N, C-alpha and C positions, 0 to 999 in steps of 0.2 A: 773432496767428498770421502767419507769413511763408510765402510760397509760393516754392518753389525755382524758379529759372529755368533753362532748359536750352539749352546751345549745343553745336554739333557739334564733335567732337574725335576724330580718328583714324577707325578702321574701325568706325563704328557705336557708339562708346562716348562718351557725353557727360559732360562735367564739369559738375556741378551747383553753381552758385555760390549757396550757401545762407547767408543772413544768420544770424549766430549761430555759425557755424563759422569760427573765426579762421584765416585762411590763414597768418598770420605764425607760427602755432604748428604749421604743417604739417598742419592739418586739411583734409580735402576729402572730397567725395562724388562717386561715379562711378555712372553708369547702365550697365546691362547691354546696353542697346540704344537707338538713337537715336529720339527722338520724330519726326524728319523722315523716318523710313523709310516707304516706300510702303504704302498701305492693302492689306491682304490679306484677302479676303472669305472667311473660314473660318466654317463653319456652327456655330451654337450646339450645345451638347452637354448631357448629363445632364438630360434632360427629366423633369419630375416633376409629378405630380398630387397636390395636398394634401401635398406633401413626400415622396411615395412614387413609386418607379419602377413602370412598368407590370408587372403580373403578380406584384408582391411579390417575396419572396426565398425562398419555401419550397415548391417543387414545384407542387402542385395549387392552391395558394392564389391567388385572384384578388382584388386590392385594388380595391374599388369605392369611388367617392367617397360621402361621407355627405350631400351636398347637391347641389342642381341647378346650382350655380355654383361648382364646385371651383376651387381656386387652381392655376394653371399657372405653372411656373417653369422656368428654364433657366440655363445658364452660358455666358458668352461667353469663348472661349479667349483668353488673354493672348498677344498677338503682339509688342507694341511699347510703348514708353513713351508716355504721353499718349493711349493708345487709349480710345475712348469708345463707348458705345451711346447714340445719340440718338433712336432710334425702333425700333419692332418691328412685326412683322406675324405673326399667328397664323392658321393655316388648319386648320379642323376639317372632316374629311371623313367622312360616315357610311358604314358598311360596308353591303354588299349593296344599295347604291343607294337606301337608305331615307332620303329627305330631301335637301335641298340642302346644298352646301358653304357653311360659314359662315366669314367672314373678320373678324378683329378687328385693329384697328390702335391704336397708341398712341405717345406721345412720352415721352422721358425715359430716365433711366439705370437704372431699376429693372428687373431681369430677372424680373418676375412680373406676373401679372394674373389677373383672374377670368374663367373660361370663360363662353361664351354659355350660355344656359339649355339644359340637357340633358333629353332625354326619358327617362322610365323605361324600363328594359330595352332600352337602345340601346347600340350600340358605334360608337365613332368612332376614327379615326386623326387625330392632330394633329401639326403641325410648326410651326416658327417660323424666321423669319429676322430679322436686325437690321440697322439702318443705323448706320454709324460716323461719326466726326467729319469724314470727307471726303465725306459723303453717299453713300457706296458701300454697296450692299446685299450682305449675305453670301449664301452659298448657303442653301438650305432645309436644315434639320436632318433627320436621319433621323426618320421618323414614330414616334410612340409611341401606345399604345392607351389609350382610356378606355372601360370597360364599366360600365354602371349597372344597378342593381337597382331594387326598389320604393322609392319615397320616402315613401309613405304606408301606414299600417297597413291601411287598407281595400283597398289594391291588392295585398296579399300573396295568394298562393294557399294560404293557411293561416290558422289561428287558434291562439291559445295553448291548450295542453292540459297538464294535469298527468299525471304518470306516476310510479308507485312507483320509488323509488331502486333501482338495480341490476337492474331488470327490462329485458329487451330487447324492444322493440316492433318488429314486422315489417310492412312494407307490401309486398304482392305485386302486381306489375303485368306486363302483357304488351305488347310492342311488335311491330307487324307490318311496320314500314317501317325503312329504313336510318336511321342516326342522324347528324345533323350536329353537334349539341352537346348536352351535358347538364351542368347545374350544380345543386349543392346549396347552399342558403343556410340557415344555422342560427343561431338565437339561443336562449339558455336562461337561466333563473334556476336555477342549479346548474351542473353540469359535464356535457358531452355528448361521446359517442364515436359516430362514424358509420361504418358499413360498407356497402359496395355489393357485392352478390353474393359475400359472404365476404371481400372485400378491405378492410382498414382504410383510411379516407379521411384521418383526422386523428390517427393513432395516436401520433405523436411530439409532438403539440401539447397545450396546455391551452386548451380552448375552453369558454365565451367569455371575453373580458376582463371582469373584474368592473367593475360600475358601480353607480350608485345604484338604489334600488327604483323610481324614477319613469321610468326609461328602460332600454332594452336595446340591445345591439350585436350585429350578426351578422357571420359570416364567410362567404365564398363560395368554394366549391371546384369545380374543373373535374373532372367524373367521366365525361367523354365516352368514355374508353377502357374504363371499367368497366361501362357500360351496354351491353346487347346486344339484338339482335333476338331476340324470343321472350320467355321467362319471366325475370323479374328479382326480386330480393329486396333491399329496402332496410331495414337494421336501425339502430335508434337506442337507445342505452343512456344513461341518466342517472345521475348521482350527486349527492348533496346538496351536497357542498363546504361553503363558508360558508353558503350558502343553507339548508342542512339543519340548522343548529345549533338552530333553534327548533322542529324537528320537522315542518316543512312538507315535503310532496312537492315535488321539483323540477318545473320546467315547461320546455316546449320550444315554440318557434315555428320551423317549418322547412318548406321547400318544395324539391321536386325538379322542375326544369323541363327538359323534353327537346324539342328542335327536330328534327323528322324531315325526311328528304329530300323528302317530298311537301309541305313547307311548313307542316305543323301544329306548333303549340306545345302540349305536353301537360304537365300538372302534377299532382303528388301531394303529400300532406302527412301528418303523423302522425295526423290525423283519419281517414285512410284505413287505418290499421293494423287488421288483423283477427286477428293472431296475437301471442302473447307467450310468453316463456320466461325463466326465471332466467338471468342472465348468469354468466360464469365468476367474476366478482367477487362474493363472498358477504359481505364486510365492507369498507366504505370509511369509516373513521372518521378525519376530518382530524387530523393531527398524531400519531396513535397507530398505526393499523394499516390496511393494505389486504391482504385475503386473497383469493387466487385458488384455485379448485378446477376444474381442467380435466378431472378424471376424472368429474365428475357428468354425467349424460345430460341434454342440453338438448332437451327436447321442447316444441315450440311448440304451444300450445293456442289455440283460438278465444277471442276476448274480445269483450265488448260495445263499443259505440261509446265511444271515449276521452272523458274528462271535459274539456269546454272550461272555460276560466277567463275570468271577466268582465274585460274590459280597459277602462281609463279613461285620459283624457288626462293626468291628473296624480294617480296613486293616492295617497291619503292614508295608506295602510298597506300592508304587505307582503301583505295578503290579496287584493289586486287586481293584475292584470297591467297593464303600461304599453302604451299605443298608440304611444308615442314609440320607434320601432325604427329605428335607423340603421346603415349599414354601419360596421364597425370598420376604419378606415383606418390603425390603428397597426400596428407591426411584430408579427409572430406571436410567441406564447409557445410555444417549441418546443425540442426537442433541438438543440444548436448544435455543440458540439465533443466528439468522443469521446476519452476518456482511458483508458489502460490502467493500473489500479492494480497495485501490487506486493504480493504476499503476504508478510506480515512475521511471521506466527506461526500455529501450530496448537496446539490442545489437544484434549481428547476431544470429538469431534463438532463442532468449531468451527474456522473459518479466518478470519483477520483480514487485510484488505487496506487498503493506504494509497494514497490518491489522490495524496498529496504536497502538496495545497493544499486549502483550504476551497472547496467549490463548492456552488451550488444545483443539484441535478440529479436524475437518475434512473439507477438501476443496471439494467443488462441482463446477466442471467446465462444462460449456455447450458450445459445439462447434456449433456456430450458422450458420457458412458458410458451404455450401455443398462442397464436393470434397476434403476435408482435409483427407489425408491418412498418413501412416507411424506411428511412435511411438512418443508419447510425454512423457516427464518426468516432474513431479512436485517435487521440492525439498523444504523442509520446514526447516527454521532455525531461530535463534535469532539474527544473525549478517549478515552484508554485508561486503564483502572484499573491498579492495582498488579500485576495478573496478566496484563496485556496484552490484556484484553478491552474491547470497546467499552462506554463508560459514557455514558449520556444524562442523567445527573443535572443537568448544567448547562443542559439544554434544557427542564427541567420547571418546573412551577409548584408552589407549596406545596400546592395542592389535588389534585395528581396521585396522591397516596398510593402512591408508589413504582412507578407504572406506567412501563413502557418506552415511549419515544416513537420515532417514525420507523421503524417495523417493517413489513416486507413478509413475507407468508407465501404459499407455493405448495405445493399438493398435487401431487406428482410423478406423471407418467403411466407412468414406466418406459421411455419411448421416448428413444432417443438424439437429441439435437438440440433438446430442449424448451427454448423461450425463456421466461425468467421476467423480466418487466419490468412496472412499474405501468401501469395505464390512466389513473389520475386524480391520483395524488399525486406530489409532488416533495419533496425533502428538502434540508436544509442539513447538509453533512458533509465530513469529510476521511477518515474511516475507515468501512469496511463489514465487518461480521462476518456470516459465513454459518454457520448452525447446522443440524445435522440430517443431515449427509452422512457416509458412510464415507470414510475417507482414500483409498480406492481409486478413488473417483469423480472423473473428470476434468472440470474446469470451464473455461469461458471467461468472464471477467468484464470488462465494459466499463462505465465510468461516463460518462454524458453530462452536460455542462453543460446546464441547462434554464432558460431565462429569456426575457424579451422580447429579440428579436434586434436590439438596437440596433446601429447602424453607428458605429464609432469614427471620429471625424473628425480627431483631433489626435494627432500623434506628437511626442515630445520626445526629443532625444538630447543628453546632456551628459556631462561627465567626472566627475560626482558619483554614486557608487553609492547614496548616501542618497536623492537625488532619483529615481533610477531605481526604487528599491524603493518609495518613497512613491507614485509614480504607478502602478506595477504593482499595489500593494495597493488603491489607489483604484479602478482599473478593475475588478478582480475583485470587490471588495466591492459596488460599485454594481450590476454585472451580477447578482450573487447576490440582489439585492434589488429587481429589477424583474420583475414578473409581471402585466403589464397595468396595474398601479398601482405607485407607489413604496412599498416595504414597510419595516418596521422591521428584520425579520430573516426569513430563509427557514426558520426552525426553529420557534420557540416560538409565534409569533402569526401571521406572514404578513399583518399588518394595515397599512392605509394610514395609519399615524401620521404626521401632517403635520410634526411637529417635526424628524424626520430630514431631510426635504427642505428645510425652512426653514434648516437648518444648512449644507447643502452645495449649494445651487442653482447657484452659480457654477461649481463643479466639474463638475456634471452637464452644463450647457450647454457648457462649455469642452472637454469630452472627447468627447461623443457628439452625434449628430444626435437632438435631443429634440423636433423640430418636431411630429411627429404624436403622439408619446407624451404630451407635456405639453399639447398642444391638447385631447386627450381628457381628461386629468386635471383641467384647468381646468374642463371641463364637469362633472366629478364634484364639484368644489368648489362650483360654482354650484348644482347641484341638491341638494347636502348642506346648503347654508346654511339656517340656522334663520330663522323669521319675525322674530326679534329682530335679524337681521343677523349673528349670531355664526357663526363657522366652527367646526364641531365638530373635536375633536382627531383623529378618525379619519374619513377620507373615501376612497372612498365608503362609505355606510352600507348594510348589507344587511338591516337589520331596522328595527323601529320605535324602537329605542333609539339615543339620541345620546350621544356623549361630550362632557363639558363643555369649553367653549372656553377656551383659554389664548392670550393675544396673541402669545406667542413661537411657539407651535406654529402658530397661524393665519397667521403671517407668511409661510408658504409661498405664500399667495395672491398677495400683492404681489410677492414675489421671483420666483416663476415667471412671473407676467404681464410684469413689466418685463424679465426675461431673455428671454422669448419675443419681445417687441417688439424688443429690441436685436439679437438674433441673426437673426430671420426677418422682422421688419417686417410682420407680418400684421395689418392693420387690422381685419379681421373678428373676430379673436380679442379685440382690445382692445374693440371695440364690444360684443361679447357679454358680456365680463367686467367692464367698468367699472362697471355698475350694482351688481354684487355687491361690488366693492371699495369703492364709496362707502358702502354699507350696513355693511360690515365696519368701515370707519373710524369711522362714526357710532356703531356699537355700542361700540367701544373707548373713544371719548370719553365715552360714557354711564357708563363704569366709573371716571370720575374721582372722587376723594374730596374732602373739604373743603379739602385742601391743594393741589388742582389736579393731582395726579399720578394715574397709573392704579393705584389701590389697591383697587378693588372688583370685580375680575374674579372669576368664579365659582370658579376653581381656578388653582393653579400646579402644574405637574407637577414637584414637588420644588423645593427652594430652589436651582435650577440642577441639573437632573437628573443624578445620579451624579457630581457634582463632588467633588473632594478638599477644596474650600472652598465653603461656602455663600455665595450672593449673594442678598440679599433680593428676593423676587418683585416688589415695587413698582418696583424699579429696572429689571429686564429687561422688565417689562410696559410701562413708560413708554418705554423705548428702542425696543421693537418698534412701539409706536404712532407714535412720531416717524418711524420708517422707513416705516411705512404711509402716513403723510400726505405725506412727501416723494415717494414713488413716485406716489401719487395726483395730486399737483400736477403732476408731469412729464407724466402721461398726460392730465390735463385740458388742458394746453397742446397736446398732440398732437391732440386732437379739437376744438380751437378754443375751449375754454371758459376764457378768460383770467381772468375774474372768479372762477370756481370754483378755479382754480389759486392765485390770490392768497389766497383764503380758507383753503385747506388749508395753505399755507405760513405764514400767520398763526397757524393753530392749532398748527402745529409749533413756532413761536417761543414761543407761550404755554406749551406743555408743557416746552420747554427752560428757560424762566424759572422755572416752577413746580418743575421738578426741581432746578434750581440752588438754589432757596430751601429745598427740603425735604431735599436730600441732601448739601449742602456746607456746611462750617463754615469761613469764610474765616480765622478766627483760628488754628485748628489745622491747616487744610489737609485735614481728613478729608473723604472722599467715600464715602457709603454706609457699609458696614462695613469698607471698606479691602481687600476681597478683590480678587483679580486681575480677576474679572468686574466688580466695581464700578468700579475704576479705568478699565477698558477702556470701559465704558458711558459714563462721563463724557467720555472722549475722542471715541469714535465718534459719540455723539449730538450733540455740539456744546454740551453743557451747560457743559463746561470749555473755555476758550479761552486763547490767549496763554500767558503764563508759567505760569499755573495748570495748563493742559493739559500743558505741558512737564514740570512737576514731577510730574504724575500719570503721564506716560509713563516718567519716570525711576524712579518708585516701582514701577511695573509691571515694568519690566525688572529692577530690583534684586530684587524678590520672586521672580521666576522663577529668577533666578540663585542666590539664597540658598537656594532649595528644590532645589538640585542640577540646575538647568536643566530645570525641570519646569513645564509649564502645568498648573494645578490646577483649571481651570474645568470645567463640564459641558456638557450638550447645549444649554442656553439661552445660554451666553455664550462658548463656545470660539471660535465664528466671530467674535465681537466682539473677543476678546483678540487673535486673529491679525491681524485687520484694523487694530486700533489700533496694533499694533507695526509692521505694514507701512507704514501711512500716516505713521507717525512716524519712518520711517527706521531702524527697529531690526530689520531682517530678520536681523541677526546673532544676535539672541536666538532667533528661530525656528529658525535653523540649529543653534544649540547644543542646543535642545530635541530636534530630530530626531536629533542625534548622541549623546544620552544613552541608553545601552542598557538601563538597569535599570528594572524595574517599581517603581512605576507610572509611566506616561508614554508619550507618543507615540513616543519613540525605542525603547522596548521593543517596540512593535508592528512596527517596521521591523527590529529585531535578531533577533527570534525569533517563534514562533507559526506559525499555519497559512497565512500569506500574505494575511491579510485584516485589516481594522480590527476592534477589539473594542468590546463594549458598555461595558465599564469600562476604566479605565486599567491594569488588571492582570488576570491570568488566575487564576480560582478555579474548579476543576472541581466544587466542591461548592455553588456558588451556584445556588439554585433560584429563578429569577425574573429575574435581570439578568446572567447569566453567559455570554451569547452571545459567540462570537468572530467574529461576522459582522454588525456594525452599522457604518454609515457615518458616524454623527453626530459622533463625536469626532475621527476622523482626517481626514474629508473637508475641513474648513476649511484644513488644511495643504496639501492638494493644490490647493485653490482658489488659495492663495497662490503655489504653484509655477507655476501656469499664468498667472495674471493679474498677479502682482507680480514674481516672479523672471524669468520669460520676458517679462512686461510687455505681454501682448496682451489687449485688452479692447474690445469694441464699445461705442460711445458714442452711436450714432444708429440709426435704424430699419434692421434688416436689414443690419448692417455697412456702411451707407452711409458712416459714419465710424468709425474705430477708433483706439485709442491704442497706440503702441509705446513703452513706457517701461520697459526692462529694469532690474533691480536687480542690483548687483554685490556679491557677498559673498565673503569669504575661503574658498578651497577649491574654487571653481568658476571655471575659466578658459575654458570653452567650452560653448556651449548653442545648440541649434537647435530651434525650434518650427515645425511646419507644420500648418496646419489648413484644412480644406475648409469654406468658408462658403457661404451661399446665393448669393453672387456669384462664388465661385471660390476659388482658393488664396491664403491669407495665410501668409507665411513670414517668420520673423525668425531670423537666425543671427548670433552674435557670438563673437569669440575674442580673448583677450588674447595679444599677442606682444610680450614685453618691456614697453616703456613705451607701446606703441601698442595701440589697440583697433580691430579690423576688424569691421564690422557690415554685414550684407546683409539687405535686406527685399524682399518681393514684395507688391505691392498689386494686387488684382484689378480688372477692368474694372467701372466703376460705383461704386468705393469711393474713399475718401480717408483717408490715414493721417496722424495727428498724432504726430510722432516727437520724443521727448525722450531724448537720449543724453548721459550724463555731466553732467547739470545745466545743459546749454545751453538757450537759448530754444527753444520748440517750433517745428518746421518742418512744413509740410503738403506731402504728395506725393500726386499722382494715380496712376492705373494705371501699372504698370511694375515694373522690377527695378532696385534701386539698391544701391550699395556705399558704405559710410562708412568713413573712417579718422580716428580722433581720438586724443587722449591718453587713456590709461587713467584712468577716473574713480576717485575714492576709493571704497573699499568701505564698506558701511554698518556702523555700530556703533563701539564703543570697544574698543580692543585692550588686552591685557595685564591683564584683570581676573582675579584669582585664583579658581580654581574650588574649591568646598568639597570636602574629601577624601571626606566621607560625606554625599552629598545625601539619602540615605534618612532621615537623622535630622531632616530639615526638613519632613517630611510630616505631613498630618493623620491622625487616627485613622479608619481605615476597616477595622475588624477588628483591625489591629495597628499602624497608623501614627499617631503623635501629632502634634498641631499644633505648629509652631514659634512661631505667633503666635495663641494662643487668644483673646486679647483683641481685640474689635472696635475700629475706629478711633476711635469716639466714647466708648468706655468707659474713663474715666481715673481713676475713684475706687477701683476694686477690687471683686472679686467674692468676698469672703471670708466673707460672712454665712452661707452654707449650710454650708461646711466647719466653721465655728466652732460652729454649732448642732448639727451631727452629733456633734462631739466632746463637746459639753456635754449631749447628750441632750435638746435643747430644741426638738424638733419633735413636734407632736401634731396629732390630728385626731379627728373624730367619725364613727363608723361607717365606718372605713377600716382597711385593713391597710397598714402602713408598712414598707418594706424598704429598707435602705441598701445600695447597691452601691458599695463603696469604689473599684473600678477603672473605674467607668463602664459603659457599655453598648456593644454592637456590633450595630447594627440590620441585620436581614436580612428579606426578600430584597432590600430596596432600601437598600444601604449609603449612608451619607452622613457628612459631617464630624461628629466626635464630640468632646465635652468630656472633660476629663481625669479627672473624678470628684472627690469622690463624687457619685453620683446617687441621689436618693430616689424610689423607686417607690411610688405611692399607688394603691390599688385599693379601690373602694367595697365594703362588705359588705352593703349594703342589697339584699335579695333581689328587691325590686320593680323595681330599676333606676331608681328615681325620684330617688335621692339623688346629687347632683353633688358629688363629693369635693373637699375643700380640706384644706390643712395650714396650721398656724400655726407660724411660726418666731419664737421669742423671741430678741431680741438681747442680747448680753452686758451692755452698758450702753446707756443712752439715747444714740442717735446724733444728733449735731448736723449736719444736712444743710443748713445755711443757705447754703453755697456750692455746693450740688449743683443740677444742672439736672433730673435725673431718676433714678428707681430702676427697675431692670429685673429680670425673671426669665426664665430660659430653660426652656421646657417642651417635652417630646417626647411624641408620642402613638403611637410605633411599638410597639404591643403590642396584644393582643386587647382589643377595646374596644366600647363601645356604638355602635350605628348612628345614634343620635340626633344631630342637629346640635348642635354645642357651640361655645362661645367660651372664651377664657382670661380669668381674672380675677386682679387684683392689688390688694390693699388694704393700706394702711399705717395703723398706730395710733400715736398720740402720747401722751406722758405726761400731757398736759392733757385726755385723754379724747376728743379729736377724731380723726377718721379721714378718709381720702381714698381713692378707688378709681378703677380704670379697667378696661376690657376690651380684648381684642385678638382678632383673627381667627386662625383656624387654617389653616395650609397643610400639606399632607401631606408625608411623607418628608423630615423635617428638624427641626432645633431651631427652635421658634418663640419669638420674643422678645415679651413683653408689657412695655410701658414706661409708667411713670406720671410725667408731667411735674409737678414740684412747684410751680412758679409761686409764687403768693402764699399757699399753705397755711400758716397760722400754726403748725401743729404740727410743721413740719419741723425745728425747732431741737432737738427731743427725741423722736426716733422710737424706740419700744420694741419693736415687733413688726411682722411682715408676714404676710399670708395670701395663699397662691397656690393656684389650683385651676382648675376648669372650671365652666361654667354651661350649662344647656340653653337652646337657642333654637329657636323654631318648634314644630311639632307633634311629639308622640311617634311614634316609628316602630313599626309593628306587626311588623316583621321580627325574626327570632331575633337575639339580641344577647348580648354579654358584659357584665359589670358595667363601668360607667364607670371610667376609670383615666387616670393621666398619670404622667410622670416629670419630676422637677424637677432641673435640672442646675446652675443658677447663680442667685444672688441677690445684687445689689449696687447701687451707686450710681455716678453719674458727675458730675464737675464740668464736663464739656464739653457743648456743645450737641448735642442728639440729631440724628443724620443718617440714621436709618432706623427 
């Protein structure tokens, strides 16, 4: 690395003599200001506590720190090149004269520190000043407030109580003195709405943030203006939300603390409730319906003492409440942006409105005309049917039995001005249909976006409409899927599936301030972790049930943790999470099979979830574990455990070597099954190196091109495909995929649709289970590429102490500017091609260092300042002049209607003709089974996956006891000489009504000499499973006459209701190549 030296030139503009920038080619770098400029003592700005500004961002909300030593941070304004922060001083002043002023001092460039220990229920003002490279102190910053609440459960003025859902409990109290302050703190297991003297306190919010059953988070609201001298009424209404799915009553822990002018501090809690009445919400069924009846008379009646819930430090089940209750210092979940939808159609009693874009939100309807009575229903969805009505089919599950989802119902009062909006639910939608009103009734309709109010930190401006649309969709889709946790979608499940975040972590950190949000979710991952060390696929958990762990889904843990470290440098987060990461790594290593790769994981969510091509789970599980070990090694170095870091790197090397041996055939060049995901895994993981990796990259790029410029991977490997292309210098392939507008593909998501990324690569309004148009997992990796590769900005050390500037140049983009607000200040990169010259400008904040790579020249290092570069235009990435197929759709896999262009896997060289020949000859038989031949194959739903071309043989047991595991025997035309074959394989699918008993696949061969050989294989859901039998030294392989394929039971019999065991056989054949998956 070379450090640019600065000399004075002209009026404050320095010429940077940078090694690696050849002046005989006219290259030079200029600074926007001189490093010799006099020191200017400007005060720090943007003071934050635990990443949040004082008072939060939503009216009454007060953001209190979750611990006694919150993290304080600030930004030093950039005034000149070479500017430094060499020291700092923090002053903490208690309000009302309670306690002494505390002063903290420190040395170094980091603009953050931990606060002195704070007392419970205290308020401080804090400010900071810094010392620069000239030993000059800045002015003191403007003060910022820190208010604390209770840090221990025993210090609350309340206890956990249960309360029937949708019942309003009332606390009545009287105040005789003037009021100085009043605050409500409220935590819940369920959802909570608070009112004070009839005024809603958190009406536009979703409280609380969801978390694990072993802890709870509270919000604090300032209600000083709502509490009055005299009589007061404090109302609390709960709904079940996720918590209520198991039939439990919701719970609340809340306190109202009032400080009066005579110096008293008074407190009340729901334990003090003496009255109760039904709320206006009479039904609150998540995902389906919320019904309001404002016409019902609300009569508050006396109640007995509320039921307290036993609390424990670490509840072992949802039956107990947690004593771990901390302030929720994340951004509020609330109404954010109001939108006015357009009415696009009317029919008898129904009006349809179009928001114009998919949102996660709430609808607010105002009935402006008097006299409107009866019940109206609002239905929210992503599609319209053939009659122009809202259709929620794509948001349903197969078990919904044609139920409408995302409906609101309101019984009208007849009064003009009635406002109809949900209390508890939010929906994912573009269209809203209002049913039940006469045409004469005048309405006002507003739709609010409703999500965690994340602050966007990054803006990108370039001359490519494709990139603009890509990042617009990335922003909207991400915001639609953050509601206290990162979700899969805002419609069908609203669950914390970890796989979506694992796919798009880099995008999330690059676009938004995720400091508090991900600090909280890392806590959820830690508390959700199983005793085995496994990370369940959904976090947090709200019940006693855990989802099985998948290494790719659980990769969210390491990726969020390392991203948090690089972006914010919070050592406390690393220290808290590192033990969980170690256990997670060890758990994955315990899933190694006899061949040394990760083949024994409990589950794989699809063979690359919703991919157009399958990729064997063993490959992406092994790749994810290597990724985990590499991150763990880096963080072990951070905490000073060099020996542990060496061990983890050695384990990663062992996995790479085992993967290379298991998945790669050096003779044929095959890697895995040859899918795009397989090739990318070989490249990204480091299993393939040198010329072999280059050949894999060429094959990957060629396959994408031959499929009509389509990336065909799924949730497990699309991130890997994009990263492999980017790191290999083939961003041209990514741009071509973005520009291909036909379904299926990422380009289709940019060309049409509702302005968000989709769950599948195509739109299917009739898909019940995977048809959401609001999933970030497939499109997000392309946005990550735009931010970290195309713009080229990526932090490489703690809290942006170092970052890389390495833009990528592709055909079609001549100008790009990225500006991002980091924890240290503004980072900006702008470049523009002008003829044969490239002009680049960068801004480096105080306390950071930029490693700049432009046009393939040696890296240069720059400290704080603003710099301008001028170089020759570098070559664009990729190979030009490659002919594009006229009809790319012909190159796609079968997912309903698309056939595969390459149905034969990379290691299958002998042919898969046995099944077809046996079908034609009628040579397939079985005992106690029904055999059905499907000549055109199958189309699996609701989880579509790559399909074989057919025929497919469906086999269902007729044994009424369910104890007979079905098999079929396939007689071969003639005895097959497999002397030169390495293995025989069968492809088996289980996507049909089936037994609940654990099963495995079986394959047995029979020889003319009467001998046989057999093997078994494990089952992965949602895809074709291959069971392969290595022939090795079996003497009968010279004359094979028949094969049997089927399933076998393993483990104990299930007592649950089940269907007869069944399977579908799609291929049977042999290969003369070495097996690579």
